[in-house]
PAVEX-27763 format. One record per residue (C-alpha): x negated, y negated, z; residue number from 1. Coordinates in steps of 0.2 Angstrom, whole numbers. Layout:
N
X_Y_Z_NUM
...
// end
This chain:
866
0_0_0_1
-5_-18_-3_2
-4_-22_16_3
-16_-8_21_4
-28_-12_7_5
-30_-30_12_6
-32_-25_30_7
-45_-12_25_8
-54_-26_15_9
-54_-38_30_10
-60_-23_41_11
-74_-19_30_12
-79_-38_29_13
-80_-38_48_14
-91_-22_48_15
-103_-30_36_16
-102_-48_39_17
-120_-52_35_18
-119_-43_18_19
-103_-53_14_20
-111_-69_19_21
-126_-66_8_22
-116_-61_-7_23
-106_-77_-5_24
-122_-87_-4_25
-129_-79_-19_26
-113_-82_-29_27
-113_-100_-23_28
-131_-103_-28_29
-127_-96_-45_30
-112_-107_-47_31
-123_-122_-41_32
-136_-118_-54_33
-124_-117_-68_34
-115_-133_-63_35
-132_-142_-62_36
-137_-136_-80_37
-120_-138_-88_38
-111_-152_-79_39
-101_-163_-91_40
-86_-175_-89_41
-76_-185_-102_42
-67_-201_-97_43
-59_-202_-115_44
-40_-201_-112_45
-38_-197_-131_46
-47_-180_-127_47
-33_-176_-115_48
-21_-171_-129_49
-23_-157_-141_50
-29_-161_-158_51
-17_-149_-166_52
-3_-162_-164_53
3_-172_-179_54
-1_-189_-173_55
-18_-183_-167_56
-22_-176_-184_57
-18_-193_-192_58
-28_-201_-179_59
-43_-190_-183_60
-41_-192_-201_61
-41_-211_-199_62
-57_-210_-188_63
-66_-200_-201_64
-61_-212_-215_65
-68_-227_-205_66
-82_-220_-193_67
-88_-238_-191_68
-74_-241_-179_69
-78_-226_-168_70
-88_-226_-152_71
-90_-245_-152_72
-94_-259_-139_73
-83_-274_-143_74
-94_-289_-137_75
-83_-304_-134_76
-92_-321_-135_77
-84_-336_-128_78
-92_-353_-130_79
-88_-369_-122_80
-87_-377_-139_81
-85_-369_-157_82
-103_-373_-161_83
-110_-363_-145_84
-99_-348_-150_85
-105_-348_-168_86
-123_-350_-163_87
-123_-337_-149_88
-114_-324_-159_89
-126_-325_-173_90
-141_-325_-162_91
-135_-310_-153_92
-131_-300_-168_93
-148_-303_-175_94
-156_-298_-159_95
-146_-282_-157_96
-150_-277_-175_97
-168_-278_-171_98
-166_-264_-158_99
-162_-248_-169_100
-167_-237_-155_101
-152_-243_-145_102
-140_-249_-158_103
-134_-240_-174_104
-126_-256_-180_105
-121_-273_-174_106
-110_-285_-184_107
-98_-299_-183_108
-83_-294_-194_109
-78_-312_-198_110
-95_-319_-198_111
-110_-320_-209_112
-115_-330_-225_113
-99_-325_-234_114
-87_-332_-221_115
-99_-347_-218_116
-97_-352_-237_117
-79_-346_-241_118
-70_-345_-224_119
-62_-362_-227_120
-54_-355_-243_121
-44_-343_-233_122
-34_-357_-224_123
-19_-365_-232_124
-22_-378_-245_125
-15_-392_-233_126
-28_-386_-220_127
-42_-387_-233_128
-37_-404_-238_129
-36_-410_-220_130
-53_-403_-216_131
-61_-412_-232_132
-53_-428_-227_133
-59_-427_-210_134
-77_-424_-216_135
-76_-438_-228_136
-70_-450_-215_137
-85_-444_-204_138
-97_-447_-219_139
-103_-464_-213_140
-109_-456_-197_141
-115_-439_-204_142
-128_-447_-215_143
-137_-457_-201_144
-136_-442_-189_145
-143_-430_-203_146
-158_-443_-204_147
-160_-445_-185_148
-153_-429_-176_149
-158_-436_-159_150
-151_-445_-144_151
-157_-461_-152_152
-148_-457_-168_153
-132_-454_-159_154
-134_-471_-150_155
-138_-479_-167_156
-121_-472_-174_157
-112_-479_-160_158
-121_-496_-162_159
-116_-496_-181_160
-98_-493_-177_161
-98_-507_-164_162
-105_-518_-178_163
-90_-513_-188_164
-78_-517_-174_165
-87_-534_-172_166
-86_-538_-191_167
-67_-533_-191_168
-70_-518_-202_169
-64_-506_-188_170
-56_-506_-171_171
-62_-500_-155_172
-48_-488_-154_173
-56_-479_-169_174
-71_-474_-159_175
-63_-471_-142_176
-62_-452_-144_177
-81_-452_-148_178
-85_-464_-133_179
-74_-453_-121_180
-82_-437_-127_181
-100_-444_-125_182
-96_-452_-109_183
-90_-435_-102_184
-105_-426_-108_185
-117_-439_-100_186
-107_-439_-83_187
-108_-421_-82_188
-127_-421_-84_189
-129_-435_-72_190
-119_-425_-59_191
-130_-410_-62_192
-116_-400_-71_193
-118_-391_-87_194
-115_-403_-101_195
-107_-398_-118_196
-101_-408_-133_197
-92_-403_-149_198
-94_-413_-165_199
-81_-401_-173_200
-68_-406_-160_201
-72_-424_-162_202
-70_-424_-181_203
-55_-413_-180_204
-47_-425_-167_205
-42_-411_-156_206
-49_-398_-144_207
-53_-381_-151_208
-43_-366_-146_209
-48_-348_-143_210
-48_-345_-162_211
-62_-357_-164_212
-72_-353_-147_213
-70_-334_-147_214
-81_-323_-157_215
-80_-304_-158_216
-94_-293_-162_217
-93_-274_-165_218
-108_-264_-159_219
-111_-245_-162_220
-123_-239_-148_221
-134_-224_-148_222
-125_-214_-136_223
-134_-204_-122_224
-122_-189_-120_225
-133_-182_-107_226
-128_-196_-95_227
-112_-197_-85_228
-110_-214_-93_229
-116_-212_-111_230
-115_-230_-117_231
-121_-238_-100_232
-139_-240_-106_233
-133_-249_-122_234
-121_-260_-113_235
-135_-265_-101_236
-146_-269_-116_237
-133_-280_-123_238
-132_-290_-107_239
-151_-291_-105_240
-152_-297_-123_241
-139_-310_-120_242
-148_-316_-104_243
-164_-318_-114_244
-155_-328_-127_245
-148_-340_-113_246
-130_-334_-116_247
-123_-337_-99_248
-110_-349_-91_249
-124_-362_-87_250
-127_-364_-105_251
-109_-364_-110_252
-107_-346_-116_253
-98_-331_-108_254
-101_-313_-114_255
-89_-299_-110_256
-89_-281_-116_257
-74_-270_-119_258
-70_-257_-132_259
-69_-237_-131_260
-87_-236_-124_261
-87_-248_-110_262
-69_-243_-105_263
-74_-225_-103_264
-90_-229_-94_265
-82_-241_-82_266
-68_-229_-79_267
-80_-216_-73_268
-89_-230_-63_269
-73_-235_-55_270
-68_-217_-50_271
-85_-215_-42_272
-86_-232_-33_273
-74_-227_-20_274
-81_-209_-18_275
-89_-212_-2_276
-74_-221_6_277
-62_-208_-1_278
-73_-193_4_279
-77_-200_21_280
-59_-203_25_281
-54_-186_18_282
-68_-177_29_283
-64_-187_45_284
-45_-183_43_285
-48_-165_39_286
-59_-162_54_287
-46_-170_65_288
-31_-160_58_289
-41_-144_58_290
-46_-147_76_291
-27_-150_81_292
-23_-134_71_293
-35_-121_78_294
-43_-130_94_295
-58_-120_90_296
-75_-127_84_297
-81_-110_78_298
-65_-107_68_299
-67_-125_61_300
-84_-121_55_301
-79_-104_47_302
-65_-113_38_303
-76_-127_32_304
-90_-116_26_305
-77_-105_17_306
-69_-120_9_307
-86_-128_4_308
-93_-112_-4_309
-77_-109_-13_310
-77_-126_-20_311
-94_-124_-27_312
-89_-107_-34_313
-74_-115_-42_314
-84_-129_-49_315
-95_-117_-58_316
-81_-106_-64_317
-71_-121_-70_318
-86_-127_-81_319
-89_-109_-87_320
-70_-108_-92_321
-67_-126_-99_322
-85_-132_-103_323
-82_-149_-95_324
-71_-159_-83_325
-59_-173_-88_326
-50_-187_-79_327
-36_-175_-73_328
-45_-159_-71_329
-57_-166_-58_330
-42_-166_-47_331
-45_-148_-44_332
-57_-154_-30_333
-43_-160_-18_334
-31_-146_-25_335
-44_-133_-20_336
-47_-141_-3_337
-29_-143_1_338
-23_-126_-5_339
-39_-116_0_340
-38_-123_18_341
-20_-118_18_342
-25_-100_16_343
-39_-102_29_344
-27_-110_42_345
-14_-97_39_346
-27_-84_42_347
-35_-92_57_348
-19_-97_66_349
-12_-79_64_350
-29_-72_70_351
-28_-84_86_352
-11_-78_89_353
-16_-60_88_354
-30_-63_100_355
-18_-71_112_356
-8_-55_112_357
-23_-46_119_358
-32_-39_103_359
-51_-39_102_360
-60_-48_89_361
-61_-34_76_362
-43_-28_80_363
-36_-46_79_364
-45_-49_62_365
-39_-32_55_366
-21_-35_61_367
-21_-52_54_368
-26_-45_37_369
-12_-32_38_370
0_-45_44_371
-2_-60_33_372
-12_-52_19_373
3_-48_8_374
10_-65_10_375
-7_-74_6_376
-9_-63_-10_377
9_-66_-16_378
7_-85_-12_379
-10_-85_-22_380
-3_-76_-36_381
12_-87_-37_382
2_-103_-37_383
-10_-96_-50_384
5_-92_-61_385
11_-110_-58_386
-6_-117_-64_387
-9_-105_-78_388
8_-110_-85_389
0_-126_-92_390
-12_-116_-102_391
-1_-115_-118_392
4_-133_-118_393
-4_-147_-129_394
-8_-157_-113_395
-26_-152_-113_396
-30_-163_-97_397
-18_-153_-86_398
-21_-136_-96_399
-39_-137_-91_400
-34_-142_-73_401
-22_-127_-73_402
-36_-116_-78_403
-49_-122_-65_404
-36_-123_-51_405
-29_-106_-55_406
-47_-99_-54_407
-49_-108_-38_408
-34_-100_-30_409
-41_-83_-35_410
-57_-88_-27_411
-49_-96_-12_412
-39_-80_-8_413
-54_-68_-11_414
-64_-78_1_415
-50_-80_14_416
-50_-61_16_417
-68_-58_14_418
-80_-72_19_419
-68_-80_32_420
-66_-64_42_421
-85_-61_40_422
-89_-79_47_423
-77_-77_61_424
-85_-60_66_425
-102_-69_66_426
-96_-84_75_427
-85_-74_87_428
-73_-88_92_429
-63_-86_108_430
-45_-83_107_431
-29_-82_118_432
-32_-98_127_433
-18_-108_119_434
0_-105_114_435
-1_-105_94_436
18_-108_92_437
30_-122_95_438
42_-116_109_439
47_-134_112_440
56_-133_95_441
68_-120_101_442
83_-132_104_443
81_-139_87_444
80_-122_79_445
96_-118_89_446
105_-133_82_447
100_-129_64_448
105_-111_66_449
121_-115_75_450
126_-128_62_451
120_-118_47_452
134_-122_35_453
134_-141_39_454
115_-141_36_455
116_-132_19_456
131_-143_14_457
121_-159_18_458
106_-151_9_459
117_-147_-6_460
124_-165_-7_461
107_-173_-5_462
100_-161_-19_463
115_-165_-30_464
112_-184_-27_465
94_-182_-31_466
97_-173_-47_467
109_-187_-52_468
95_-199_-51_469
83_-189_-63_470
88_-197_-79_471
81_-213_-72_472
64_-206_-68_473
52_-217_-78_474
36_-211_-86_475
22_-223_-89_476
15_-218_-106_477
1_-231_-107_478
-15_-224_-100_479
-22_-242_-99_480
-10_-244_-84_481
-21_-231_-75_482
-37_-241_-76_483
-43_-254_-64_484
-39_-272_-70_485
-54_-278_-60_486
-67_-271_-71_487
-74_-282_-85_488
-69_-270_-100_489
-51_-269_-94_490
-49_-287_-90_491
-56_-292_-107_492
-45_-280_-116_493
-30_-288_-108_494
-36_-305_-115_495
-38_-298_-133_496
-21_-289_-132_497
-13_-307_-128_498
-22_-314_-144_499
-11_-311_-159_500
-26_-312_-171_501
-37_-300_-161_502
-25_-288_-152_503
-30_-270_-153_504
-12_-265_-153_505
-11_-264_-172_506
-6_-249_-184_507
-15_-245_-199_508
-9_-236_-215_509
-19_-227_-228_510
-13_-228_-246_511
-21_-218_-260_512
-28_-233_-269_513
-31_-252_-267_514
-18_-255_-281_515
-5_-248_-269_516
-10_-258_-254_517
0_-274_-258_518
17_-264_-260_519
14_-256_-244_520
10_-272_-236_521
26_-280_-242_522
36_-265_-235_523
28_-267_-218_524
29_-286_-218_525
48_-284_-221_526
50_-275_-204_527
56_-286_-190_528
44_-279_-178_529
29_-284_-189_530
21_-301_-187_531
9_-300_-202_532
-1_-287_-212_533
-19_-288_-218_534
-27_-279_-233_535
-43_-281_-242_536
-35_-293_-254_537
-31_-304_-239_538
-49_-310_-240_539
-46_-316_-258_540
-40_-333_-256_541
-25_-339_-265_542
-24_-356_-274_543
-43_-356_-276_544
-43_-368_-290_545
-34_-382_-280_546
-45_-378_-264_547
-61_-378_-274_548
-57_-394_-282_549
-54_-402_-265_550
-71_-396_-259_551
-80_-402_-275_552
-73_-419_-273_553
-78_-420_-255_554
-95_-413_-259_555
-98_-427_-272_556
-97_-439_-257_557
-105_-429_-244_558
-120_-420_-252_559
-130_-435_-256_560
-128_-440_-238_561
-133_-423_-231_562
-146_-417_-244_563
-163_-424_-248_564
-162_-435_-232_565
-179_-439_-225_566
-179_-436_-206_567
-186_-449_-195_568
-199_-443_-182_569
-192_-437_-166_570
-191_-452_-153_571
-201_-452_-137_572
-193_-455_-120_573
-196_-473_-120_574
-187_-475_-137_575
-172_-466_-131_576
-171_-476_-115_577
-172_-492_-126_578
-158_-485_-137_579
-147_-481_-122_580
-149_-498_-115_581
-146_-507_-131_582
-130_-497_-134_583
-124_-500_-117_584
-125_-518_-119_585
-117_-518_-136_586
-102_-508_-128_587
-100_-521_-114_588
-100_-534_-127_589
-87_-525_-138_590
-76_-521_-124_591
-77_-539_-116_592
-64_-541_-102_593
-50_-532_-111_594
-40_-520_-101_595
-34_-508_-115_596
-39_-490_-114_597
-52_-491_-128_598
-61_-506_-119_599
-60_-496_-102_600
-68_-481_-111_601
-81_-492_-119_602
-86_-499_-101_603
-86_-481_-94_604
-98_-475_-108_605
-109_-491_-105_606
-110_-487_-87_607
-115_-469_-90_608
-128_-474_-103_609
-136_-486_-90_610
-137_-472_-77_611
-144_-460_-90_612
-157_-473_-95_613
-162_-474_-76_614
-161_-455_-74_615
-176_-443_-74_616
-182_-437_-91_617
-175_-420_-89_618
-157_-427_-87_619
-159_-437_-104_620
-166_-421_-112_621
-150_-411_-106_622
-139_-424_-114_623
-149_-424_-130_624
-148_-405_-131_625
-129_-406_-128_626
-127_-418_-142_627
-140_-413_-155_628
-139_-394_-155_629
-121_-394_-160_630
-125_-407_-173_631
-137_-396_-181_632
-125_-382_-181_633
-111_-393_-189_634
-122_-400_-202_635
-127_-382_-208_636
-109_-376_-208_637
-104_-391_-218_638
-118_-388_-231_639
-113_-370_-232_640
-94_-375_-233_641
-98_-386_-248_642
-106_-372_-257_643
-89_-362_-258_644
-86_-353_-274_645
-73_-342_-282_646
-70_-326_-273_647
-65_-310_-281_648
-65_-291_-276_649
-82_-290_-284_650
-90_-304_-273_651
-83_-298_-257_652
-97_-292_-245_653
-100_-273_-245_654
-98_-272_-226_655
-81_-280_-227_656
-75_-269_-242_657
-80_-254_-231_658
-69_-259_-217_659
-54_-259_-229_660
-58_-246_-243_661
-64_-228_-240_662
-78_-220_-251_663
-65_-210_-260_664
-54_-225_-264_665
-41_-225_-251_666
-36_-242_-244_667
-31_-248_-227_668
-16_-259_-223_669
-16_-265_-205_670
0_-271_-197_671
1_-283_-182_672
15_-284_-169_673
23_-301_-164_674
13_-310_-151_675
27_-307_-138_676
28_-288_-141_677
15_-284_-128_678
26_-272_-117_679
26_-253_-120_680
44_-253_-126_681
41_-267_-139_682
25_-258_-145_683
35_-241_-146_684
48_-250_-157_685
34_-257_-168_686
26_-241_-170_687
42_-231_-173_688
47_-244_-187_689
31_-242_-196_690
31_-223_-195_691
48_-223_-203_692
39_-230_-218_693
22_-222_-216_694
23_-206_-206_695
4_-204_-206_696
0_-221_-199_697
-12_-222_-185_698
-16_-234_-171_699
-15_-238_-152_700
4_-239_-151_701
6_-223_-160_702
-7_-214_-149_703
1_-220_-133_704
19_-215_-139_705
13_-198_-146_706
3_-194_-130_707
18_-198_-119_708
29_-187_-129_709
17_-173_-129_710
15_-174_-110_711
33_-174_-106_712
35_-159_-118_713
21_-151_-110_714
28_-153_-93_715
45_-147_-98_716
37_-131_-106_717
26_-128_-91_718
40_-131_-78_719
51_-118_-87_720
37_-106_-90_721
30_-107_-72_722
48_-106_-65_723
52_-90_-75_724
35_-82_-71_725
35_-86_-53_726
53_-80_-52_727
48_-64_-61_728
33_-61_-49_729
44_-64_-34_730
57_-52_-41_731
44_-39_-44_732
37_-40_-26_733
52_-45_-16_734
64_-34_-25_735
79_-43_-19_736
88_-57_-29_737
93_-65_-12_738
75_-66_-6_739
70_-74_-22_740
83_-87_-21_741
78_-91_-3_742
61_-93_-9_743
64_-104_-24_744
79_-115_-18_745
69_-126_-5_746
55_-128_-19_747
68_-135_-31_748
76_-146_-18_749
59_-153_-13_750
55_-156_-32_751
72_-165_-34_752
69_-176_-19_753
52_-181_-25_754
58_-186_-42_755
72_-196_-34_756
60_-205_-23_757
51_-210_-39_758
67_-218_-44_759
71_-226_-28_760
53_-233_-24_761
49_-237_-43_762
35_-225_-43_763
33_-220_-62_764
25_-204_-67_765
9_-206_-77_766
-5_-196_-84_767
-14_-194_-67_768
0_-192_-54_769
10_-180_-64_770
-1_-166_-56_771
9_-168_-41_772
22_-158_-49_773
12_-142_-51_774
4_-144_-34_775
22_-146_-26_776
27_-130_-35_777
12_-121_-29_778
13_-127_-11_779
32_-125_-10_780
31_-108_-16_781
17_-103_-4_782
26_-110_11_783
42_-102_7_784
34_-85_4_785
26_-86_21_786
43_-89_29_787
53_-76_19_788
40_-63_21_789
40_-66_40_790
59_-66_40_791
59_-49_31_792
47_-43_44_793
59_-47_58_794
54_-65_63_795
70_-72_70_796
64_-89_76_797
52_-96_63_798
51_-114_70_799
44_-107_86_800
31_-95_78_801
13_-98_75_802
18_-98_56_803
26_-115_58_804
10_-121_66_805
0_-115_52_806
12_-122_39_807
13_-139_47_808
-6_-141_49_809
-8_-134_32_810
3_-147_25_811
-6_-160_35_812
-22_-154_28_813
-17_-155_10_814
-9_-172_13_815
-25_-178_20_816
-35_-171_6_817
-24_-180_-7_818
-19_-195_4_819
-37_-201_5_820
-35_-204_-14_821
-23_-217_-10_822
-38_-228_-4_823
-46_-228_-21_824
-46_-244_-30_825
-43_-235_-46_826
-24_-236_-50_827
-23_-219_-57_828
-31_-210_-43_829
-21_-221_-30_830
-5_-216_-39_831
-10_-198_-38_832
-12_-199_-19_833
4_-209_-17_834
15_-197_-26_835
7_-182_-18_836
10_-189_-1_837
28_-191_-5_838
30_-174_-12_839
21_-166_3_840
32_-176_15_841
48_-169_7_842
41_-152_6_843
37_-151_24_844
54_-159_29_845
64_-146_19_846
53_-132_26_847
56_-137_44_848
74_-143_42_849
83_-133_29_850
73_-117_29_851
79_-112_47_852
97_-113_41_853
93_-103_25_854
85_-89_36_855
98_-90_50_856
106_-74_43_857
96_-58_46_858
90_-49_31_859
99_-32_27_860
91_-18_18_861
102_-19_2_862
110_-36_3_863
111_-44_-15_864
117_-60_-22_865
131_-57_-35_866
// end
C-alpha cells in the first residue's frame, strides 16, 4: 500500500540519515554547478508568448524584414534650444559610429545631409514661404554676424539697429524680442546659471517646441548575452560618450535612453534592486512563523535546510528543463518556498504531535510518514497536475513556470519524506512539550458544526455573489504597466508615447511593392482611428517647383551675404568690454525716459551689458559662447537649406530607403494613432481597425492585444485542463464522488472570492500576478486534501487538531514568502504579492470557516453523491 511504502521510505531515511544527507548534498552541488554554468534569464516580455501564434508570426516576419529596428537603444536628446539639440545629436552619432566594438550602427533617422538640405521642402508651402521671409528680414543682421561671429559682432548688430531706430527707419519695438532674449542670456550668466540663446527662435518669433528641441537617435549595440543585462555596457558607453562631449544639463542638453534594450536591462535591474529588502523581510518573517509553528529550533533548522537544498535542486532542474528563466518563471522561488515549507510544516507538526503521544524519535517519524504520507503525496501530485496543465498553452511565461514549479513539487515531496526525516534524526529535536492543536477553537467548531446548514447557505450565497462579479474582472493587457515608472527608460518611453510624431504605438503594414503603398496608405488614412500614415513617398515633397522657387529667390538675397564673407579677427577681451559699454550707452539713449515695454527692455539690456562689462572674463566668455555657438549652427543650416534641390526616389538616402523598402521590394506603410488615443482601449480599437484591412499588420498595439488574448485563452485552457486532471486524480485516489466534491468546492469558492476581490478593490489581473491563480489552486487543493484525508481517517474535530495548526502556519508561511514581494518597487512584482496575499487570505478563511461545516457529517463507507 502507498501508506506503508511511504512509511518504509521515512523509516529507511531515519536508519541511514548520513547517507541521505550526503546524497542530498551531492545532488545540490550538481544542481549548483549546472546553474552556475547555464544560468540565463530573459526580461523580454515578447518571449513570454509562443511564436506559433498568428500575430507573433507577423511580428517576426516584420522583424526579419527590418532588422535595423531590432535590439535598439533609442537615445533621446533634448536641447535647451534647437541649435543645441541639432549639434549634440550630430556629435553623438559621429562619436558612437567611431566605436564599432560597442555599436553596430548609430544614426539619426531624420538627420544628416539630406534632411539638412531638403527638410524644409517637406513642410507645407506656406511654411516654406514664411521661413524664407523670416530669413530675408534677418538678412541685414546675418551678414554682419557672418563677418564677425563674436560678442562684439552681436553688439555691433544691436548698435546698427539702434541707428536705424534713431534715423526713423525702424522702431524700438522691432528689436525688443532680440533685446529681451540677449538680456535674459546675460542675466543668467551673471547669476551663475547656465545661459542659452536661440537665433532660430528669435528669427521665427516664437519659442521652439519639442519637435524642434528633441532629437531621436537609433543605436544598435553589440549585445553581451553572457551578462544578465546584455545591453548595459553599451548604454553606459553612450552615457560616457555624452559626458565627454559635454552633453549634460549644465550645457543645455539632456540625454535619456529607452527602447527594447534599456527597457529589458532596467527591468532586470529594478527586479534586483529590492532583492535584499524583499529577501530580508521574507527570511525574517519565515523564521518568526516557523518558530510559532513548531517551537523548536532544531525542527526549524531541518525545515530550512530541506527547503534551501530543494530550492537549489529545483533551480538546476528548471534550467535543465526550460533552458532559461523569464520574468514570470522566476516566481518559482517563492512558489517553492511557500509550498515546500508547507510539506515540511505538515510533516514536522504531525511528528511533534506523535512525540507528544509518547512515541520515540524513530517511531514518531515512521508514524508520521504512515499517517500523513498519503495526503502529502496526493497534495503534491495534485499541485503538479495543476502546474503542468499550463504546459500545452501558448503562454510560454507561465508554461515554463508550470514546468519548473511542477518539478519543484516533486522535489519538495521527495525531500520531505527523505531528507527532512534524516535531518530530524540527526538533530533529534525534543517533542511532547507543547500542545500542537487548538483546543481553544472547540466552541467555534461547535458553532460551525451546529449551524452547518446556515454556514453552507451563507457560503453558497457569497459564492454566487462572487461569481456574479466575474464578468467585471479586468485584465491589464499592457506589459508596460508592470514596469517601474521611476526608471529612465520607462519614463522616457511615456514621453515619446505622448508625442504624436514619435509615439512607438504605431502599426506597420507590408505591401508587395512600393507602387501599392499609396493605395494602402489611403485606405488606412480613411480610418477614423488613424491620425496619419507615412510611406517612403512621404519623403518626396509635393509642390517642389513652388517651394524651390521660394528658396531660390531667398538665396539670391542671402547667399551674397553669407558666402565669400571675410571674417574679422576674433576680438580680445578689451574690445568686447568696449563694445558692451558702447552698446549699453546707445540703448539708454534710444530708450530715453519712455515707459513703453520696448524702452523698459532696452534699459534692462543696458544694465545687463554694463554688469557684463564689469564682470570677470569667464562670465563674458560664457555669454559669448551662448550667443556665438548657436549662430554658427544657424548659419550652416541656412547655407545647407539654400542648397535644396529636387527630390525623387532616386535621390533619397539609402539608409532612409532601407527603413521603408525591403531588399525584395516590399514596402512599409506606417499608421499613427490620434494623439489622444493613448489608453489601452483606444489603442485596441486602432489596431483592430487596421487589422480589418491588413490582417498581417504588426506593431506595439497589435502585440499588446494579441498577448492579452493569448494569456486569457491560455488561462482558460489551463484552468479547465487542471480542474479536470485534478478531479480525475482525486477520483482515482479517493474513489468517492462526495469526497472529491468536498475537496474541490472550497477551492472553487476561494477562487471566486479572490476574483471578486479583484473587482471590488480594482486589482486588475496582469502578466505577473496571474500566477496567483495556479498557486491558489495548488494550495487550495493541498489544504483540502489534508482535511478530507484526516476526515476519512476518523478525525471528528479538525479545528482542534494539529492539522489545523499545520495548515494555518503553512498558509502564513506561504503568505510571508509572497507577501514580501509586496515591498518591491517593481509594479509587477508588487501586484503579484498583493494578489497572492488576498488569495491566501480567502483560502485560509474558507478552510477554517466553511470546511468544518462541510465535514460535519461523518463519512460512510459507500456514501455517494447522485
